[in-house]
Backbone as CSV, one residue per row, in Angstrom:
resi,resn,N_x,N_y,N_z,CA_x,CA_y,CA_z,C_x,C_y,C_z
1,MET,218.370,51.793,-57.343,218.384,53.079,-56.677,217.049,53.365,-55.999
2,GLU,215.964,52.841,-56.573,214.656,53.114,-56.000,214.536,52.550,-54.590
3,ARG,215.174,51.384,-54.348,215.130,50.800,-53.012,215.860,51.677,-52.009
4,LEU,216.935,52.316,-52.431,217.711,53.160,-51.533,217.063,54.511,-51.298
5,LEU,216.528,55.108,-52.339,216.031,56.468,-52.254,214.522,56.573,-52.084
6,GLY,213.796,55.489,-52.271,212.345,55.534,-52.167,211.700,55.876,-53.493
7,LYS,210.403,55.635,-53.585,209.689,55.899,-54.828,209.293,57.367,-54.936
8,SER,209.068,57.784,-56.154,208.591,59.137,-56.410,207.111,59.207,-56.047
9,PRO,206.605,60.397,-55.704,205.192,60.517,-55.331,204.263,60.365,-56.526
10,LEU,203.105,59.784,-56.275,202.086,59.652,-57.321,201.336,60.966,-57.467
11,ARG,201.099,61.356,-58.707,200.367,62.594,-58.997,199.257,62.291,-59.995
12,LEU,198.145,62.988,-59.866,197.011,62.826,-60.784,197.358,63.369,-62.163
13,VAL,196.911,62.659,-63.203,197.089,63.123,-64.580,195.921,64.050,-64.895
14,LEU,196.225,65.322,-65.172,195.173,66.296,-65.469,194.858,66.375,-66.952
15,LYS,195.901,66.287,-67.783,195.698,66.453,-69.221,196.643,65.520,-69.969
16,ARG,196.127,64.937,-71.051,196.932,64.028,-71.870,196.759,64.435,-73.326
17,THR,197.866,64.817,-73.983,197.811,65.192,-75.399,198.741,64.280,-76.187
18,GLU,198.283,63.889,-77.377,199.081,62.987,-78.208,200.096,63.803,-79.009
19,LEU,201.366,63.486,-78.820,202.430,64.172,-79.570,202.520,63.606,-80.982
20,PHE,202.573,62.308,-81.091,202.538,61.587,-82.363,202.029,60.190,-82.060
21,LYS,201.825,59.390,-83.082,201.196,58.083,-82.884,202.005,57.246,-81.888
22,GLY,201.340,56.885,-80.800,201.967,56.027,-79.791,202.712,56.781,-78.700
23,CYS,202.662,58.121,-78.693,203.387,58.906,-77.691,202.485,60.034,-77.178
24,TRP,202.360,60.137,-75.851,201.520,61.155,-75.233,202.322,61.985,-74.241
25,GLN,201.956,63.252,-74.155,202.520,64.151,-73.152,201.441,64.345,-72.097
26,GLU,201.743,64.011,-70.835,200.768,64.121,-69.756,201.173,65.236,-68.802
27,THR,200.198,66.065,-68.442,200.415,67.122,-67.461,199.878,66.618,-66.129
28,LEU,200.726,66.645,-65.106,200.353,66.147,-63.789,199.825,67.287,-62.926
29,GLU,199.187,66.940,-61.812,198.592,67.948,-60.935,199.630,68.892,-60.335
30,CYS,200.883,68.450,-60.274,201.939,69.305,-59.720,202.462,70.305,-60.751
31,GLY,202.060,70.144,-62.026,202.501,71.055,-63.076,203.610,70.479,-63.944
32,HIS,204.227,69.404,-63.519,205.282,68.781,-64.323,204.663,67.964,-65.441
33,GLU,205.463,67.695,-66.467,204.981,66.915,-67.604,205.762,65.621,-67.708
34,VAL,205.043,64.562,-68.108,205.625,63.226,-68.239,205.253,62.690,-69.614
35,THR,206.187,62.006,-70.254,205.912,61.389,-71.550,205.558,59.925,-71.323
36,SER,204.466,59.465,-71.933,204.087,58.056,-71.840,203.916,57.491,-73.247
37,PHE,204.084,56.190,-73.342,204.051,55.532,-74.644,202.965,54.472,-74.684
38,GLN,202.584,54.111,-75.893,201.534,53.136,-76.107,201.994,51.763,-75.644
39,GLU,201.079,51.022,-75.031,201.382,49.667,-74.588,200.656,48.686,-75.496
40,PHE,201.169,47.447,-75.515,200.601,46.424,-76.382,200.349,45.157,-75.586
41,ALA,199.437,44.336,-76.075,199.174,43.008,-75.524,198.928,42.068,-76.695
42,TRP,199.156,40.795,-76.455,198.927,39.778,-77.481,197.570,39.141,-77.267
43,ASP,196.799,38.941,-78.336,195.540,38.219,-78.208,195.777,36.731,-78.435
44,SER,194.712,35.941,-78.438,194.849,34.484,-78.556,195.348,34.041,-79.932
45,GLU,195.222,34.887,-80.950,195.677,34.540,-82.292,197.013,35.194,-82.628
46,SER,197.775,35.588,-81.596,199.116,36.175,-81.746,199.114,37.491,-82.524
47,ARG,198.103,38.291,-82.292,198.065,39.624,-82.877,198.262,40.659,-81.774
48,LEU,198.909,41.759,-82.135,199.126,42.830,-81.170,197.872,43.681,-81.024
49,ILE,197.543,43.992,-79.773,196.422,44.884,-79.490,197.007,46.129,-78.831
50,PRO,196.952,47.293,-79.496,197.505,48.517,-78.882,196.537,49.101,-77.846
51,PHE,197.093,49.632,-76.774,196.317,50.292,-75.724,196.808,51.718,-75.561
52,GLU,195.876,52.639,-75.436,196.248,54.005,-75.086,196.473,54.052,-73.577
53,PRO,197.288,54.984,-73.099,197.502,55.055,-71.643,196.196,55.380,-70.930
54,ALA,195.921,54.630,-69.880,194.685,54.833,-69.136,194.956,55.118,-67.663
55,ALA,196.222,55.268,-67.314,196.569,55.490,-65.913,196.017,56.826,-65.427
56,LYS,195.460,56.822,-64.223,194.935,58.047,-63.643,196.019,58.807,-62.882
57,ARG,197.061,58.086,-62.482,198.160,58.690,-61.733,199.502,58.242,-62.305
58,ARG,200.493,59.086,-62.173,201.860,58.785,-62.597,202.818,59.207,-61.497
59,ARG,203.976,58.575,-61.465,205.021,58.972,-60.520,205.797,60.140,-61.126
60,CYS,205.999,61.174,-60.332,206.695,62.374,-60.803,208.110,62.385,-60.235
61,GLN,209.092,62.171,-61.112,210.495,62.162,-60.696,210.950,63.544,-60.236
62,LYS,210.384,64.591,-60.806,210.818,65.946,-60.465,210.334,66.373,-59.082
63,CYS,209.251,65.778,-58.590,208.734,66.112,-57.259,209.459,65.352,-56.152
64,LYS,210.225,64.374,-56.533,210.929,63.573,-55.537,211.977,64.435,-54.847
65,PRO,211.978,64.425,-53.514,212.985,65.252,-52.831,214.390,64.769,-53.148
66,LEU,215.266,65.719,-53.364,216.644,65.375,-53.685,217.391,64.978,-52.424
67,ILE,218.438,64.197,-52.605,219.279,63.826,-51.479,220.059,65.066,-51.085
68,GLU,219.891,65.496,-49.844,220.514,66.733,-49.416,221.983,66.554,-49.065
69,PHE,222.361,65.362,-48.683,223.746,65.146,-48.303,224.165,63.728,-48.653
70,VAL,225.419,63.548,-48.831,225.992,62.225,-49.049,226.946,61.982,-47.884
71,LYS,226.834,60.832,-47.251,227.662,60.548,-46.087,229.107,60.307,-46.497
72,THR,229.992,60.805,-45.666,231.418,60.598,-45.885,231.816,59.244,-45.306
73,PRO,232.971,58.712,-45.701,233.424,57.442,-45.126,233.561,57.492,-43.602
74,ALA,233.932,58.641,-43.046,234.048,58.766,-41.590,232.676,58.645,-40.917
75,GLU,231.649,59.271,-41.517,230.294,59.168,-40.958,229.761,57.749,-41.054
76,ILE,230.067,57.075,-42.145,229.633,55.683,-42.304,230.319,54.796,-41.272
77,ALA,231.622,54.995,-41.050,232.359,54.205,-40.066,231.822,54.446,-38.655
78,ALA,231.493,55.704,-38.331,230.935,56.021,-37.014,229.577,55.346,-36.819
79,ALA,228.743,55.339,-37.848,227.433,54.690,-37.760,227.584,53.181,-37.588
80,GLN,228.555,52.590,-38.283,228.797,51.156,-38.130,229.292,50.829,-36.726
81,ALA,230.184,51.667,-36.176,230.689,51.443,-34.823,229.566,51.568,-33.798
82,ARG,228.660,52.548,-33.990,227.529,52.718,-33.087,226.596,51.506,-33.150
83,ALA,226.347,51.002,-34.352,225.489,49.826,-34.512,226.127,48.597,-33.861
84,GLU,227.444,48.472,-33.980,228.148,47.351,-33.367,228.068,47.439,-31.840
85,LEU,228.207,48.651,-31.272,228.102,48.833,-29.823,226.702,48.475,-29.331
86,ILE,225.684,48.920,-30.048,224.304,48.605,-29.659,224.090,47.099,-29.682
87,HIS,224.569,46.434,-30.709,224.416,44.985,-30.818,225.129,44.281,-29.656
88,LYS,226.321,44.743,-29.340,227.096,44.151,-28.245,226.368,44.328,-26.914
89,ARG,225.833,45.531,-26.673,225.108,45.792,-25.416,223.832,44.969,-25.324
90,LYS,223.130,44.810,-26.443,221.907,44.002,-26.421,222.223,42.545,-26.109
91,LEU,223.336,42.057,-26.644,223.737,40.691,-26.320,224.151,40.592,-24.856
92,GLN,224.810,41.621,-24.339,225.302,41.609,-22.970,224.159,41.700,-21.962
93,PHE,223.207,42.617,-22.179,222.176,42.867,-21.185,220.836,42.218,-21.490
94,GLY,220.627,41.786,-22.706,219.374,41.114,-23.057,218.179,42.023,-22.871
95,SER,217.186,41.542,-22.118,215.946,42.306,-21.950,216.124,43.542,-21.070
96,LEU,217.261,43.657,-20.380,217.525,44.827,-19.544,218.158,45.980,-20.323
97,PHE,218.345,45.803,-21.618,219.018,46.825,-22.432,218.337,48.182,-22.309
98,GLU,217.003,48.228,-22.404,216.277,49.493,-22.352,216.431,50.176,-21.006
99,LYS,216.560,49.399,-19.928,216.680,49.986,-18.598,218.099,50.464,-18.309
100,LEU,219.097,49.785,-18.864,220.481,50.089,-18.532,221.179,50.990,-19.539
101,CYS,220.655,51.072,-20.772,221.349,51.826,-21.821,220.400,52.793,-22.521
102,PHE,221.004,53.844,-23.078,220.261,54.741,-23.959,220.094,54.062,-25.313
103,ASP,219.307,54.682,-26.201,219.057,54.095,-27.523,220.326,53.971,-28.369
104,ASN,221.319,54.830,-28.099,222.550,54.772,-28.887,223.562,53.765,-28.340
105,GLY,223.209,53.024,-27.283,224.081,51.986,-26.738,224.927,52.433,-25.568
106,GLU,224.949,53.746,-25.274,225.722,54.242,-24.136,225.018,53.874,-22.833
107,LEU,225.823,53.568,-21.808,225.249,53.226,-20.508,224.643,54.457,-19.853
108,ARG,223.587,54.248,-19.093,222.952,55.344,-18.370,223.866,55.812,-17.233
109,PRO,223.691,57.039,-16.741,224.558,57.550,-15.681,224.509,56.666,-14.432
110,GLY,225.664,56.519,-13.791,225.757,55.728,-12.576,226.071,54.268,-12.834
111,LEU,226.201,53.893,-14.086,226.495,52.504,-14.435,227.802,52.443,-15.190
112,SER,228.532,51.397,-14.956,229.726,51.155,-15.770,229.644,49.734,-16.282
113,GLY,230.286,49.468,-17.350,230.207,48.144,-17.958,230.834,47.045,-17.123
114,ASN,231.740,47.411,-16.182,232.444,46.399,-15.401,231.575,45.795,-14.310
115,GLU,230.604,46.538,-13.785,229.826,46.013,-12.680,228.775,45.000,-13.132
116,PHE,228.588,44.886,-14.447,227.656,43.897,-14.959,228.433,42.821,-15.683
117,SER,228.322,41.631,-15.209,228.956,40.512,-15.887,227.871,39.532,-16.269
118,GLU,228.271,38.476,-16.900,227.279,37.494,-17.327,226.614,36.832,-16.131
119,THR,227.324,36.764,-14.996,226.749,36.111,-13.823,225.773,37.018,-13.097
120,SER,225.951,38.360,-13.176,225.060,39.256,-12.448,223.756,39.517,-13.201
121,VAL,223.762,39.338,-14.505,222.546,39.535,-15.280,221.756,38.240,-15.243
122,PRO,220.507,38.290,-14.815,219.738,37.049,-14.709,219.553,36.374,-16.062
123,SER,219.643,35.081,-16.040,219.493,34.298,-17.251,218.031,34.260,-17.645
124,PRO,217.736,34.281,-18.934,216.337,34.206,-19.335,215.729,32.840,-19.081
125,LYS,216.587,31.817,-18.844,216.070,30.474,-18.587,215.614,30.355,-17.144
126,LYS,214.686,29.477,-16.921,214.218,29.205,-15.586,215.236,28.286,-14.907
127,PRO,215.615,28.547,-13.655,216.603,27.676,-13.010,216.042,26.277,-12.782
128,VAL,216.954,25.323,-12.789,216.548,23.940,-12.568,216.160,23.788,-11.105
129,GLN,215.011,23.175,-10.878,214.550,22.986,-9.505,214.854,21.561,-9.080
130,SER,215.379,21.449,-7.875,215.690,20.099,-7.380,214.418,19.468,-6.833
131,VAL,214.390,18.172,-6.899,213.231,17.428,-6.416,213.622,16.804,-5.085
132,LYS,212.901,17.132,-4.028,213.173,16.578,-2.711,212.284,15.362,-2.501
133,PRO,212.844,14.317,-1.902,211.982,13.160,-1.609,210.995,13.521,-0.529
134,PRO,209.832,12.912,-0.555,208.824,13.231,0.470,209.348,12.890,1.872
135,ALA,208.983,13.697,2.833,209.435,13.477,4.212,208.798,12.195,4.754
136,LYS,209.620,11.428,5.513,209.116,10.163,6.094,208.287,10.459,7.346
137,LYS,207.214,9.716,7.473,206.398,9.877,8.680,207.096,9.158,9.832
138,GLU,207.096,9.815,10.959,207.697,9.182,12.132,206.730,8.159,12.678
139,GLU,207.276,7.032,13.025,206.419,5.977,13.575,206.159,6.269,15.043
140,ILE,204.942,6.086,15.426,204.561,6.278,16.840,204.726,4.936,17.530
141,ALA,205.533,4.915,18.579,205.799,3.671,19.272,204.997,3.511,20.507
């Protein structure tokens, strides 16, 4: 979900109080409270080393803006159709897409899709040039 909705904002930890062994209540700069727990690491002799939280900032889930709307299947289908049209126009016009179409894929006024074919749009490749044999010098008699 984080990839879809984005991360929560980081907030400074203003105060940290221990609720019980291994559990702290942290007050963030926004006024919300977050619970954090003790972390551990292993030393070279396989013993646990406990660490108290030392983070200066925490992500605040409550400050994260809520999703204001959920798209309906009709809106999703319309967005997919628009994306498909844009893709089709970009393939059709290539580098001329910005000049001939708006950002949503619709043609600019005065243009219709029929007057542009694959032959009228210049190819991005350089045309093959023919090689002419050198002209013969006329002999002076």
